[in-house]
C-alpha positions, 0 to 999 in steps of 0.5 A: 683119575682123582681129582688131587692127581689132576689138580697136581698134574696141572699145577706141575704144568703151570710151574713148567711153564712159568719156568719156560716164560720168567726163567733164565740161565745163572750167568755166575753157573755159565762162567764157573761150570762152563760144562754144566747145564746152568741152573734156571732161574725165576725172578729172585730164585737163589742159585745154590750149585756153587759159592757164594750163591747167586740170586736173580735181581730181577723183581717179582713180576705183577699180577698183570704181567704174570697174567699176560705172560702165562696166557701166551700175550706178549711174548 
């Protein structure tokens, strides 16, 4: 395949891994929409599945935290 296709595939895999490592289900979705699957939020991400919107209060991971988590160390 082309280099661009490979780059986008790698980017998609990286985002999927970030979501697995840093993602947590939205607590408001669980409360307001109990039968639906809750949105998976990364730190600082906004959930727009309901009103009022909920922002994940966790701070963004530092570069060192991100590196260790994405390399499979520490979790």
